C-alpha positions in Angstrom: 0.0 0.0 0.0 1.6 3.2 -1.2 1.6 6.1 1.2 0.8 9.3 -0.7 2.4 12.7 -0.4 1.0 14.8 2.4 0.7 18.3 1.0 0.4 21.2 3.4 -0.7 24.9 3.0 1.9 27.6 3.8 1.1 31.3 4.1 4.4 32.5 5.6 7.9 31.4 6.4 6.9 30.5 10.0 4.1 28.3 8.6 6.6 26.7 6.2 8.9 25.5 9.0 5.9 24.3 11.1 4.5 22.4 8.2 7.8 20.7 7.5 8.5 19.9 11.2 4.9 18.6 11.6 5.4 16.0 8.9 4.5 17.5 5.5 6.1 15.8 2.5 5.4 18.8 0.3 4.0 22.3 0.7 2.2 24.8 -1.5 2.6 28.5 -1.2 2.2 31.7 -3.2 4.1 35.0 -3.9 2.6 38.4 -3.3 1.0 38.3 -6.7 -0.8 35.8 -9.0 -2.0 33.5 -6.2 -5.6 32.5 -5.4 -5.3 33.7 -1.8 -4.5 37.4 -2.3 -5.3 38.2 1.4 -3.0 35.6 2.9 0.3 36.9 4.1 2.1 35.1 1.3 5.9 35.3 0.6 8.2 37.8 -1.1 10.4 36.6 -4.0 13.4 36.4 -1.7 11.3 34.5 0.9 10.2 32.0 -1.8 13.8 31.3 -2.6 14.6 30.9 1.1 11.6 28.6 1.5 12.5 26.4 -1.5 16.1 26.0 -0.3 15.0 25.2 3.3 12.3 22.8 2.2 14.7 20.9 -0.1 17.2 20.3 2.7 14.4 18.6 4.5 13.3 16.5 1.5 10.1 18.5 1.1 8.9 19.6 -2.2 7.6 23.1 -2.9 4.7 23.9 -5.3 4.1 27.6 -6.0 0.5 28.6 -6.8 0.1 30.8 -9.9 -3.5 29.9 -10.0 -5.4 33.0 -11.0 -6.7 34.0 -14.4 -4.2 36.3 -16.1 -5.1 39.5 -17.8 -3.5 40.3 -21.2 -1.5 43.2 -19.7 0.0 40.9 -17.1 1.4 38.3 -19.5 4.9 39.6 -19.6 5.1 40.1 -15.8 3.8 36.7 -14.9 6.1 35.0 -17.5 9.1 36.7 -15.9 7.8 35.6 -12.5 7.5 32.0 -13.7 11.0 32.1 -15.1 12.3 33.2 -11.7 10.5 30.3 -10.0 12.0 27.9 -12.5 15.5 29.3 -11.8 15.3 28.9 -8.0 14.2 25.3 -8.4 10.5 25.1 -7.4 9.2 21.5 -7.9 6.1 22.6 -9.7 3.7 25.5 -10.3 0.0 25.2 -9.8 -1.9 26.7 -12.7 -5.5 27.6 -13.5 -5.1 29.7 -16.6 -4.8 27.5 -19.7 -2.9 30.3 -21.4 -0.2 30.0 -18.8 0.1 26.3 -19.6 0.9 27.3 -23.2 3.4 29.9 -22.1 5.2 27.4 -19.8 5.4 24.7 -22.5 6.8 27.2 -25.0 9.1 29.3 -22.8 9.9 27.1 -19.8 9.3 23.5 -21.1 11.0 21.8 -18.1 9.0 23.7 -15.5 6.6 21.1 -14.0 2.9 22.0 -14.3 0.1 20.9 -11.9 -3.4 21.6 -13.1 -5.3 23.4 -10.3 -8.8 22.3 -9.2 -9.9 25.6 -10.7 -9.1 24.2 -14.1 -12.0 21.9 -13.4 -10.9 18.7 -15.0 -13.8 16.4 -14.2 -13.4 13.4 -16.5 -11.1 11.3 -18.6 -11.2 13.6 -21.6 -10.0 16.4 -19.3 -7.1 14.2 -18.3 -6.3 13.5 -21.9 -6.3 17.3 -22.5 -4.0 17.8 -19.6 -1.6 15.1 -20.8 -1.5 16.6 -24.2 -0.6 20.0 -22.8 2.2 18.7 -20.6 0.4 18.8 -17.2 2.1 16.3 -14.9 -0.5 16.4 -12.1 -4.2 17.2 -11.8 -5.9 18.4 -8.7 -9.4 16.9 -8.9 -12.6 18.8 -8.1 -14.0 18.1 -4.6 -17.4 17.2 -6.2 -16.2 13.9 -7.6 -17.3 10.6 -6.0 -15.0 7.7 -5.1 -15.7 5.7 -8.3 -15.1 8.7 -10.5 -11.8 9.4 -8.7 -10.8 5.8 -8.9 -11.3 5.7 -12.7 -9.3 9.0 -13.1 -6.4 7.7 -10.9 -6.1 4.5 -13.0 -6.1 6.5 -16.3 -3.6 9.0 -14.9 -1.2 6.4 -13.8 -1.4 4.5 -17.1 -0.3 7.8 -18.7 2.4 8.7 -16.3 0.4 11.5 -14.6 -0.4 12.1 -10.9 -3.6 12.8 -9.1 -4.1 15.0 -6.1 -7.2 15.2 -4.0 -8.3 17.4 -1.1 -8.5 15.6 2.3 -9.1 18.5 4.8 -10.2 22.1 4.9 -12.8 24.5 3.5 -15.2 23.6 0.7 -16.5 26.2 -1.7 -20.2 26.1 -2.4 -19.4 26.4 -6.1 -17.1 24.4 -8.3 -13.7 26.0 -8.1 -13.1 28.2 -11.1 -16.8 28.3 -11.9 -17.9 30.9 -9.3 -18.5 34.5 -10.3 -20.6 35.4 -7.2 -18.0 37.6 -5.6 -17.0 39.1 -8.9 -20.5 40.1 -10.0 -21.4 41.4 -6.6 -18.5 43.5 -5.4 -15.8 43.3 -8.1 -13.7 40.8 -6.0 -13.1 37.9 -8.2 -12.4 34.4 -6.9 -10.7 33.7 -10.2 -8.3 36.6 -9.3 -7.7 35.6 -5.7 -9.9 38.2 -4.1 -13.0 36.3 -3.2 -15.2 38.1 -0.6 -16.8 34.7 0.4 -20.4 35.7 -0.4 -21.3 32.0 0.2 -20.7 32.6 4.0 -23.3 35.4 4.1 -27.0 35.2 5.2 -29.7 34.4 2.6 -33.2 33.2 2.4 -35.4 31.6 -0.2 -38.1 33.4 -2.1 -40.6 31.9 -4.6 -43.1 33.2 -7.1 -45.7 31.8 -9.5 -44.1 31.4 -13.0 -47.3 32.5 -14.7 -47.2 35.9 -12.9 -43.5 36.2 -13.7 -44.1 35.6 -17.4 -46.6 38.4 -17.5 -44.5 41.0 -15.7 -41.0 40.2 -17.0 -41.4 42.4 -20.0 -41.5 45.5 -17.8 -37.8 44.8 -16.9 -36.0 47.1 -14.5 -38.4 49.9 -14.2 -40.9 47.5 -12.6 -38.2 46.0 -10.3 -39.8 46.9 -7.0 -43.2 45.9 -8.2 -41.9 42.6 -9.4 -40.1 41.8 -6.2 -43.3 42.6 -4.3 -44.9 39.5 -5.9 -42.2 37.2 -4.5 -43.0 35.3 -1.3 -40.2 35.1 1.3 -39.7 31.7 2.9 -38.6 32.1 6.5 -35.5 30.0 7.3 -36.0 27.1 9.7 -34.0 26.4 12.8 -31.8 29.5 12.4 -30.4 28.1 9.1 -29.7 31.5 7.7 -26.4 30.7 5.9 -27.9 28.7 3.1 -24.8 28.5 1.0 -22.3 27.8 3.8 -20.7 24.4 3.6 -19.0 22.3 6.3 -15.3 21.6 6.2 -13.9 18.5 4.6 -12.2 16.0 6.8 -11.2 12.5 5.6 -9.0 11.7 8.5 -11.2 8.8 9.5 -11.1 7.4 5.9 -7.4 7.5 5.2 -7.3 3.8 4.6 -9.9 4.0 1.9 -8.0 6.8 0.3 -4.8 4.8 0.2 -6.7 2.1 -1.6 -7.5 4.7 -4.3 -3.8 5.0 -4.9 -3.9 8.7 -5.2 -0.5 10.5 -5.3 -1.1 13.4 -3.0 -3.4 14.3 -0.1 -4.0 18.0 0.0 -4.8 20.1 3.1 -6.6 23.4 2.4 -5.9 26.4 4.6 -3.2 29.0 3.5 -5.2 31.7 5.4 -5.4 29.7 8.6 -3.1 30.2 11.7 0.0 28.3 12.6 -1.9 26.2 15.1 -4.1 24.9 12.3 -1.1 24.0 10.1 0.7 22.2 12.9 -2.3 20.3 14.2 -3.8 19.2 10.9 -0.5 18.2 9.3 0.8 16.4 12.4 -2.5 14.5 12.9 -2.5 13.3 9.3 1.2 12.4 9.4 0.9 10.3 12.5 -2.1 8.4 11.0 -0.3 7.8 7.7 2.8 6.6 9.6 0.7 4.1 11.5 -0.8 2.8 8.3 2.6 2.6 6.7 4.1 0.5 9.5 1.0 -1.6 10.2 1.3 -5.3 9.8 2.1 -6.0 6.1 1.2 -9.6 6.4 -2.3 -8.9 7.5 -4.4 -10.4 4.8 -7.5 -8.4 5.4 -7.7 -5.3 7.6 -10.6 -4.8 9.9 -11.7 -1.4 8.6 -14.1 -1.0 11.5 -11.2 -1.2 13.9 -9.2 1.8 12.7 -6.1 1.5 14.7 -4.5 4.5 13.0 -7.3 6.8 14.3 -6.4 8.7 17.4 -9.5 10.1 19.2 -7.5 13.0 20.7 -6.3 13.9 17.2 -9.9 14.0 16.0 -10.7 16.4 18.8 -7.6 18.5 18.0 -8.7 18.7 14.3 -12.0 20.2 15.5 -10.2 22.6 17.8 -7.8 23.8 15.1 -10.8 25.0 13.0 -14.1 23.5 11.8 -17.5 24.5 10.6 -18.6 20.9 11.3 -16.9 18.1 9.4 -18.2 16.3 6.3 -16.8 13.5 4.2 -17.9 15.6 1.2 -19.0 14.2 -2.2 -16.2 11.7 -2.2 -17.6 9.4 0.5 -20.8 11.0 1.7 -24.1 9.4 0.8 -26.2 12.3 2.2 -25.5 15.4 0.2 -27.3 17.6 2.8 -24.6 16.7 5.4 -22.2 18.8 3.4 -24.0 22.0 4.4 -23.4 24.1 7.6 -26.3 26.5 7.4 -26.5 27.6 11.0 -23.0 29.0 11.4 -20.4 29.9 8.8 -17.4 30.2 11.2 -15.5 28.1 13.6 -17.7 25.9 15.8 -15.1 24.4 18.1 -15.3 21.1 20.0 -18.5 20.1 21.7 -17.6 19.2 25.3 -20.9 18.9 27.1 -24.0 20.7 28.4 -24.6 23.2 31.2 -25.9 21.4 34.2 -26.3 24.4 36.5 -25.4 28.1 36.7 -25.0 29.7 40.2 -25.7 33.4 39.7 -24.4 34.3 43.1 -21.0 32.7 42.6 -21.0 33.0 38.8 -20.0 29.4 38.6 -21.0 27.2 35.6 -21.3 23.5 36.2 -20.8 21.5 32.9 -21.5 17.9 32.5 -18.7 16.7 30.2 -19.0 14.4 27.2 -18.0 11.0 28.5 -15.4 10.4 25.7 -13.8 13.9 25.9 -10.0 13.9 25.8 -9.4 17.7 25.9 -10.4 18.8 29.3 -10.7 22.6 29.4 -8.0 24.4 31.3 -7.0 27.9 32.4 -6.4 30.0 29.3 -8.8 28.1 27.1 -11.9 29.6 25.5 -15.4 28.3 25.6 -18.7 29.1 24.0 -22.1 28.5 25.6 -25.1 28.3 23.2 -28.8 27.9 23.7 -31.6 28.3 21.2 -31.5 32.1 21.1 -28.2 33.3 22.7 -24.6 32.5 22.9 -21.9 33.6 25.3 -18.1 33.2 25.0 -15.4 33.6 27.7 -11.8 32.7 28.4 -11.2 30.5 31.4 -9.3 32.8 33.8 -9.3 30.5 36.9 -8.3 26.9 37.0 -11.5 24.9 36.6 -12.5 22.2 39.0 -12.8 18.7 37.5 -14.8 16.0 39.4 -15.3 12.4 38.6 -18.2 10.2 39.6 -16.6 7.4 41.8 -19.1 4.9 40.5 -18.6 5.9 36.9 -15.2 7.5 36.0 -16.4 8.5 32.6 -19.1 10.6 34.2 -17.4 13.9 34.9 -18.3 17.5 35.7 -16.3 20.7 35.3 -16.9 23.9 37.3 -15.9 27.1 35.6 -16.1 30.5 37.2 -17.5 33.1 34.9 -15.7 36.5 35.4 -14.9 39.5 33.3 -18.5 39.5 32.1 -19.5 42.4 29.8 -22.2 43.9 32.1 -24.0 45.5 29.1 -24.8 42.1 27.8 -27.4 40.2 29.7 -27.4 36.6 28.4 -29.1 33.8 30.2 -27.0 30.7 30.8 -29.7 28.1 30.8 -29.4 24.5 31.9 -29.0 22.2 28.9 -27.1 24.8 26.9 -24.4 23.3 24.6 -20.8 24.1 25.6 -18.0 24.2 23.0 -14.3 24.5 23.5 -13.2 27.1 20.9 -9.6 27.9 21.9 -7.1 25.5 23.3 -3.9 26.8 24.9 -2.3 23.4 24.8 -2.5 23.4 20.9 -0.6 26.7 20.9 2.0 25.1 23.2 2.2 22.0 21.0 2.8 24.2 18.0 5.6 26.0 19.6 7.0 22.7 20.7 7.0 21.4 17.1 8.8 24.5 16.0 11.5 24.5 18.7 11.8 21.0 20.1 13.5 18.4 17.9 12.0 15.5 19.7 8.6 16.6 18.6 9.4 17.1 15.0 8.5 14.6 12.3 10.3 14.8 8.9 12.2 12.5 6.6 16.0 12.8 7.1 18.5 12.4 4.3 20.5 9.2 4.9 24.3 9.8 4.6 27.2 7.5 4.1 30.6 8.9 5.2 34.0 7.8 4.1 37.1 9.0 5.9 40.7 8.4 4.7 44.2 9.8 4.8 46.1 10.5 1.6 49.7 9.8 0.9 50.7 13.2 2.4 48.7 12.7 5.6 45.9 15.1 4.5 42.5 14.0 5.8 39.8 13.5 3.2 36.1 13.2 4.0 33.5 12.1 1.4 29.7 12.2 2.0 27.1 10.5 -0.2 23.3 10.7 0.0 20.2 10.3 -2.1 17.8 13.2 -2.6 15.3 14.2 -5.3 16.0 10.9 -7.0 19.7 11.9 -7.4 22.9 10.7 -5.8 24.5 13.7 -4.1 28.2 13.7 -3.2 30.7 16.1 -1.7 34.4 15.7 -0.9 36.5 17.9 1.3 40.2 17.8 2.0 41.7 19.2 5.2 43.8 22.4 5.0 46.6 20.9 7.1 48.2 17.6 7.1 48.0 15.5 10.2 51.1 15.0 12.3 52.7 11.7 13.4 51.4 11.2 16.9 54.0 11.4 19.7 51.8 10.4 22.6 48.0 10.1 21.9 47.0 9.5 18.3 43.4 10.1 17.2 41.6 6.8 17.4 38.9 5.6 15.0 36.4 5.8 17.9 37.3 9.4 18.5 37.1 10.2 14.8 33.7 8.5 14.4 32.3 10.3 17.5 33.2 13.7 15.9 32.0 12.7 12.5 28.6 11.6 13.8 27.8 15.0 15.2 24.9 16.3 13.1 23.6 19.3 15.1 20.4 20.7 13.7 20.9 19.3 10.2 18.2 17.1 8.7 20.6 14.2 8.1 21.0 10.7 9.5 24.4 9.1 9.2 23.8 5.5 8.4 27.4 4.4 7.9 30.8 5.7 8.6 33.7 4.0 6.8 37.2 4.9 8.2 40.4 4.0 6.5 43.1 5.1 8.9 45.9 3.4 10.8 45.4 5.3 14.1 49.0 6.7 14.1 48.3 10.4 13.5 47.3 13.4 15.5 45.0 16.4 14.8 43.2 18.8 17.1 39.5 17.9 17.5 38.6 21.4 16.2 40.1 20.5 12.9 38.1 17.3 12.6 34.9 19.3 13.4 36.0 21.9 10.8 36.4 19.2 8.2 32.9 17.7 9.1 31.2 21.2 9.0 32.8 21.9 5.6 31.5 18.6 4.2 28.0 19.3 5.4 28.2 22.9 4.0 29.0 21.5 0.6 26.4 18.8 0.8 23.8 21.4 1.6 24.8 23.4 -1.4 24.7 20.3 -3.6 21.3 19.3 -2.3 19.8 22.7 -3.0 21.4 22.9 -6.5 20.2 19.4 -7.4 16.7 20.8 -7.6 17.7 23.7 -9.9 17.9 23.6 -13.7 21.3 23.1 -15.2 23.2 25.8 -17.0 22.1 24.6 -20.5 18.5 24.5 -19.6 18.8 28.0 -18.0 20.3 29.4 -21.1 17.5 28.0 -23.2 14.8 29.4 -20.9 16.5 32.8 -20.9 16.6 32.8 -24.7 13.0 31.8 -24.9 12.0 34.4 -22.3 13.8 37.2 -24.1 12.0 36.4 -27.4 8.7 36.0 -25.8 8.8 39.2 -23.9 10.0 41.0 -27.0 7.0 39.8 -29.1 4.6 40.6 -26.2 5.9 44.1 -25.9 5.9 44.6 -29.7 2.4 43.3 -29.9 1.0 45.4 -27.1 2.5 48.5 -28.6 1.1 47.9 -32.1 -2.1 49.8 -32.9 -4.2 48.7 -35.9 -2.4 45.4 -35.6 -3.6 43.6 -38.8 -0.5 41.4 -39.2 -0.3 39.8 -35.8 1.2 36.7 -37.1 3.8 38.3 -39.3 4.9 40.9 -36.7 4.8 38.8 -33.6 4.7 35.1 -34.2 6.8 34.5 -37.3 10.0 35.7 -35.7 12.7 36.6 -38.2 15.0 33.8 -39.1 13.2 31.6 -36.6 11.8 28.8 -38.7 12.8 26.3 -36.1 11.6 28.1 -33.0 10.8 24.8 -31.4 14.1 23.0 -32.2 16.1 25.9 -30.8 14.0 26.7 -27.8 11.4 24.1 -26.7 12.4 20.5 -27.6 8.8 19.5 -27.3 8.3 15.9 -28.5 6.9 15.6 -32.0 6.6 19.3 -32.3 8.0 20.3 -35.7 7.5 24.0 -36.4 6.2 26.4 -33.9 4.0 28.1 -36.4 2.5 25.0 -37.8 1.7 23.4 -34.4 0.6 26.5 -32.6 -1.1 28.7 -35.2 -2.2 26.7 -38.3 -4.9 24.3 -37.2 -4.7 20.9 -39.0 -7.0 20.6 -42.0 -8.3 24.1 -41.3 -9.0 25.6 -44.6 -11.4 28.4 -43.9 -13.3 29.3 -40.7 -16.4 29.5 -42.8 -16.1 26.0 -44.0 -15.7 24.7 -40.5 -18.7 26.6 -39.2 -21.3 26.1 -42.0 -24.5 24.9 -40.4 -25.0 21.2 -41.0 -28.8 21.8 -40.6 -29.1 23.9 -43.7 -27.9 27.1 -42.0 -26.3 30.2 -43.4 -22.9 31.2 -44.4 -21.6 32.8 -41.2 -18.7 35.0 -42.5 -16.3 36.5 -40.1 -16.5 39.9 -41.6 -20.1 40.5 -40.6 -21.4 41.2 -37.1 -23.5 38.4 -35.6 -26.0 38.1 -32.8 -26.4 34.8 -31.0 -29.1 33.9 -28.4 -29.2 31.3 -25.5 -32.5 29.5 -25.2 -33.9 26.5 -23.4 -37.6 26.6 -24.5 -38.8 25.2 -27.8 -41.9 27.5 -27.8 -39.6 30.5 -27.6 -37.5 29.0 -30.4 -40.6 28.6 -32.5 -41.6 32.2 -31.9 -38.3 33.8 -32.7 -38.8 32.6 -36.3 -41.5 35.3 -36.7 -39.5 38.1 -35.2 -37.5 40.6 -37.1 -34.3 39.9 -35.2 -31.6 38.3 -37.3 -29.9 35.7 -35.1 -26.8 33.8 -36.4 -26.7 31.1 -33.7 -29.1 29.7 -31.2 -27.4 28.0 -28.2 -30.0 25.6 -27.1 -29.8 24.2 -23.6 -32.0 21.1 -23.0 -33.9 21.1 -19.7 -32.5 18.2 -17.7 -34.3 14.9 -17.5 -33.1 11.3 -16.8 -34.4 10.1 -20.2 -32.3 9.8 -23.3 -35.3 10.0 -25.6 -36.2 13.4 -24.1 -32.9 14.8 -25.4 -33.3 13.1 -28.8 -36.8 14.3 -29.3 -36.0 17.8 -28.1 -33.2 18.1 -30.7 -35.3 16.7 -33.4 -38.0 19.2 -32.8 -35.6 22.0 -32.5 -34.1 21.1 -35.9 -37.6 20.9 -37.4 -38.5 24.3 -36.0 -35.3 25.9 -37.4 -35.7 24.4 -40.9 -35.2 27.0 -43.6 -34.1 29.5 -41.0 -30.9 31.5 -41.2 -29.6 30.7 -37.8 -27.6 27.7 -36.7 -28.8 25.5 -33.9 -26.1 24.7 -31.4 -26.6 22.2 -28.5 -25.3 23.8 -25.3 -24.0 21.2 -22.9 -24.1 21.6 -19.1 -20.8 22.8 -17.6 -20.8 19.9 -15.2 -19.6 16.8 -17.0 -18.8 14.0 -14.6 -18.4 10.5 -16.1 -22.1 9.5 -16.1 -23.3 12.8 -17.5 -20.6 13.1 -20.1 -21.2 9.5 -21.3 -24.9 10.0 -21.6 -24.4 13.1 -23.7 -21.9 11.4 -25.9 -24.2 8.5 -26.3 -26.9 10.9 -27.5 -24.6 12.4 -30.1 -23.9 8.8 -31.3 -27.6 8.1 -31.6 -28.1 11.3 -33.5 -25.3 10.3 -35.9 -27.0 7.0 -36.6 -30.2 9.0 -37.3 -28.2 11.1 -39.7 -28.7 14.2 -37.5 -25.6 16.4 -37.0 -25.7 19.2 -34.5 -22.9 21.4 -33.4 -22.2 21.7 -29.7 -21.2 24.3 -27.1 -19.2 23.1 -24.1 -16.7 24.2 -21.5 -15.4 20.7 -20.8 -11.7 20.6 -21.7 -10.8 17.6 -23.9 -14.4 16.8 -24.7 -14.3 19.3 -27.6 -11.5 17.4 -29.3 -13.3 14.0 -28.7 -16.4 15.4 -30.4 -14.6 16.9 -33.3 -12.5 13.8 -34.0 -15.3 11.2 -33.5 -18.4 13.0 -34.8 -17.0 15.8 -37.0 -19.0 18.5 -35.3 -18.0 22.1 -34.7 -17.5 23.0 -31.1 -18.0 26.3 -29.4 -16.6 27.3 -26.1 -18.8 28.7 -23.4 -17.6 31.3 -20.9 -16.7 29.0 -18.0 -13.5 28.3 -20.1 -12.4 31.6 -18.6 -10.9 33.2 -21.7 -8.9 36.1 -20.3 -5.9 36.5 -22.6 -4.6 35.7 -26.1 -2.5 32.8 -24.9 -5.6 31.1 -23.6 -7.3 31.6 -27.0 -4.3 30.1 -28.8 -4.2 27.1 -26.4 -7.9 26.5 -27.1 -7.8 27.0 -30.8 -9.3 23.6 -31.5 -12.6 25.3 -30.5 -14.3 27.0 -33.4 -15.5 29.9 -31.3 -14.7 31.1 -27.8 -16.9 33.1 -25.5 -14.9 35.8 -23.6 -15.0 35.9 -19.9 -17.7 38.2 -18.5 -15.3 39.3 -15.8 -13.2 41.3 -18.3 -13.5 45.0 -18.0 -13.7 47.4 -20.9 -10.0 48.2 -20.6 -9.2 44.5 -20.4 -11.2 43.9 -23.6 -9.6 46.7 -25.4 -6.1 45.5 -24.5 -6.9 42.0 -25.6 -8.6 42.9 -28.8 -5.8 45.4 -29.7 -3.5 42.4 -29.7 -5.6 39.6 -31.1 -5.9 39.0 -34.8 -9.6 39.6 -35.1 -9.3 40.1 -38.8 -7.7 36.7 -39.3 -10.3 34.4 -37.7 -10.0 32.0 -40.6 -7.1 30.5 -38.6 -7.9 31.4 -35.0 -11.1 30.8 -33.0 -13.6 33.5 -33.5 -14.5 35.5 -30.3 -17.9 36.2 -28.9 -19.1 38.4 -26.1 -22.2 38.1 -24.0 -23.8 41.5 -23.9 -27.1 40.8 -22.1 -28.4 38.2 -19.7 -28.2 36.9 -16.1 -24.6 35.7 -15.7 -24.3 32.4 -13.9 -22.9 33.5 -10.5 -22.5 30.0 -9.2 -22.4 26.4 -10.6 -22.8 23.9 -7.8 -23.4 20.3 -6.9 -24.4 21.1 -3.3 -27.9 21.1 -2.1 -29.5 24.6 -1.8 -32.7 23.7 -0.1 -32.9 21.1 2.7 -35.6 18.5 2.7 -37.3 20.1 5.7 -37.2 23.5 4.0 -38.6 22.0 0.8 -41.6 20.6 2.8 -42.1 24.1 4.3 -41.9 25.7 0.8 -44.5 23.3 -0.5 -46.8 24.1 2.3 -46.5 27.9 1.7 -47.0 27.4 -2.0 -50.2 25.4 -1.4 -51.5 28.0 1.1 -50.8 30.7 -1.5 -52.6 28.7 -4.3 -49.4 28.2 -6.2 -48.5 25.0 -7.9 -45.1 24.0 -6.4 -44.1 22.4 -9.7 -44.7 25.8 -11.4 -42.6 28.2 -9.2 -39.5 30.2 -9.7 -37.0 30.0 -6.8 -34.8 32.8 -5.8 -32.0 33.4 -3.3 -32.5 36.6 -1.4 -29.9 38.5 0.5 -32.4 39.9 3.1 -32.3 43.1 1.1 -33.3 43.9 -2.4 -31.3 41.3 -4.4 -33.1 38.2 -5.7 -30.8 35.7 -7.4 -32.7 33.2 -9.7 -32.0 29.6 -8.9 -32.2 27.0 -11.7 -31.7 23.2 -11.9 -29.4 22.2 -14.7 -28.7 18.5 -14.0 -29.9 15.3 -12.6 -27.8 15.2 -9.4 -28.5 18.4 -7.5 -26.6 20.4 -10.1 -27.8 23.9 -9.9 -26.8 27.4 -11.0 -27.5 30.6 -9.2 -27.9 33.5 -11.7 -26.9 37.0 -10.9 -29.6 39.2 -9.3 -29.6 41.6 -12.3 -28.9 41.0 -16.0 -25.6 42.2 -17.5 -26.6 44.9 -20.0 -24.1 46.4 -22.4 -26.6 48.0 -24.8 -25.0 51.4 -24.5 -21.5 50.0 -24.9 -22.1 48.3 -28.2 -20.6 51.0 -30.4 -17.4 51.0 -28.2 -17.2 47.2 -28.3 -17.7 47.2 -32.0 -14.9 49.7 -32.4 -12.6 47.2 -30.6 -13.2 44.8 -33.5 -15.5 42.3 -31.8 -18.1 41.1 -34.2 -19.9 38.4 -32.4 -22.4 39.2 -29.7 -24.7 37.0 -27.6 -27.8 37.5 -25.4 -28.8 35.0 -22.8 -32.6 34.5 -22.8 -32.9 31.2 -21.0 -35.9 31.0 -18.7 -37.4 34.2 -20.3 -40.9 34.7 -21.7 -41.4 35.3 -25.4 -42.4 39.0 -25.2 -39.3 39.7 -23.1 -37.1 37.8 -25.6 -38.6 39.7 -28.5 -38.1 43.1 -26.9 -34.5 42.5 -25.9 -33.6 40.9 -29.2 -34.9 43.9 -31.1 -33.0 46.3 -29.0 -29.7 44.5 -29.4 -30.2 43.8 -33.0 -30.8 47.5 -33.7 -27.7 48.4 -31.7 -25.5 45.9 -33.4 -26.6 46.1 -37.0 -27.8 49.7 -37.2 -24.8 51.3 -35.5 -27.0 53.0 -32.8 -25.1 55.0 -30.3 -27.9 54.6 -27.7 -31.4 53.4 -27.7 -33.6 55.9 -25.8 -36.4 53.3 -25.4 -34.2 51.2 -23.2 -33.7 52.6 -19.6 -30.5 51.5 -18.0 
């Protein structure tokens, strides 16, 4: 049974040392920029170098997170940053932006890439994409179940890739990388490392009758208050006000199952947590993994119910370090509702018992303790007392009194004196109130002990063999050999002075060995000392120590250098970097840039860019492989509608529309709006024939129309969902029905094109932020730009991108109207109890529950529409107001963008018709502003 890597979070230099001494086999950290935890302390460039060197001495790998989406204006800076990380010998970089993957492969081909969970690789096709693009390890989404993970691990290992999964820490409500909630409601993007954690705020559910909604939607914004008045607020039950707040993941109790999965790395979340969290969590998992490692190997079948590696006190300590309640998550949890922590979004602490009595005269609280409690509260600890309506926290300032029942030792009570009470707060401490231990002084002491006491530290030492000899001129020679980073490291030192013939007391072998075995604080273990010496010479002991220290100094240098690139590789990377920065700078300085390829990609005298600079396998010419798509004659040929649709030339402006209603599709045929594409999302149902019939009817409706029907796939594509969708495409092919597809699933696009010959359009969860991402996704026929890009970001991007040459590159499209998907999630929004309550209120209000719209309300004036998009609790939460760029259309057109889209899913026909006319007029008639539309 392989013991996987234990990967620990690091937010500072102190955290780094604690993580290493607590037993981490690798750490992940970030610099001051380009990391997904912008508000963590993070490390300066010099600190990262120091951290890398320190960690490598302790056989610990360092992964640097560069896991945000990169704006076009940041490309040069982030590439230089990556080059510096490569130079100092980081073991890998964690990447979200697919454009950065391309840059690394072209400029720094030997820098190891790990695909972040934000890259959202959910299935085998995603792993194939990662393999093709040089990604060595993939961090899987937390939403996968155990069978899905097992399949992906097996595929990864067959293809020399690694798999990393989360085992402990916070869980986002949304899929990582698919959440725009914070970005759309406060301009703090999770994809840029500045998430404001809106999922931890208070919300409530609201409902309304769909029929009333359909009648009033046409009135749009000016009727907003009136529209909201028709919504019915559903009071939250049992103080469950934090509807989107999840529990923390903890798979400590299930480590043996995880080992059976054969994953390569177990990741602990928490770069913004304190040092006590780092030490406690890392140490608890390390001790458990060690027990599993050294358990009886001859045991044929383990008794999984008797988990000998589980330490009850460690379980308590994990809760004390930080918890919002623990869950086994999607990986192992059968009850999806158990993932949510709706009552409290912050630290809960450890439940220790209940209040048995409170003496108001003496201010003494008598607590009946949990019989199995290991952490008995002490002076300096913090406790929280909660009843149904109130809570009261205090620090224990006087030693509490512990009493045991003589007849039953497990029955214990603890008396705590309540002092320093805030007299302005009058909170009743009622009998039966729950008591939690929220702060434990002993954990702080244990953390300091791990940092300063070698006997408490747990790390893997380098095993050294020493050879001592005397040369022909009586000079001492000491050689050290060890294995680290898969390499044999050697160092040899020669004494500065020859040894003298001993007159009285020669240095003995035992004396010599004793001095050579002195390690001090170094992370070495001397396994063997070979001494070739006749015991006839003399040297001061200080000179022997000096010889030993010099050897260890050289070994340290050689260990650190073994992780760094060699001089030849550094020269190649510097040459690549210089060329890349030059073309980036040239490109960003070129206005009216109609010859992007000539000016910036066909570098002069650089026909063999790859051979000189990248050495990528089977990669002939940089231009051929990276810019000219295979068999790509004309963009028009690739995108001609296979259902009898029109010639969609790149020189014309186009308007696309997102729909999910066949009646609305039928009705747009009679409108004056000229659509080029209809992205049709099929309402989810566990029935293959439903999808087939929906598509057949859509094609029949669109017959003889000028627009192209494109089937929009869901953005969640786990194994079962993906296989069902592909099966449907296969059935359609047998029926001689060909329909083009929109998806955000990496790798699936290539599979569809290769096996079914369809055109594939990329939806905005692909997070297209920069040109390099576009070029790395050029096997898509069209890409939707990220709605997070500002006008300035768009202008910089379009100034550089060859919009006039989209016969070779993917065409670009921008959504200019619609409710942006703030959150895509696989977590339950409404509990079963709450659903029953909603049904009752709907019935009492004469509303058919099956015919309601559901909203998430922020207790103010924002109502976020909630929609089901899948068969397994997959939902999306739309932004509370639609994106509307009607007045910016002229400016956007001036940037060269020709393709526009409006999202009209879940909208009534009259509303669709009105919005369609407005945007059609603005796009095709060059209107500066439409006075009939009120922003």
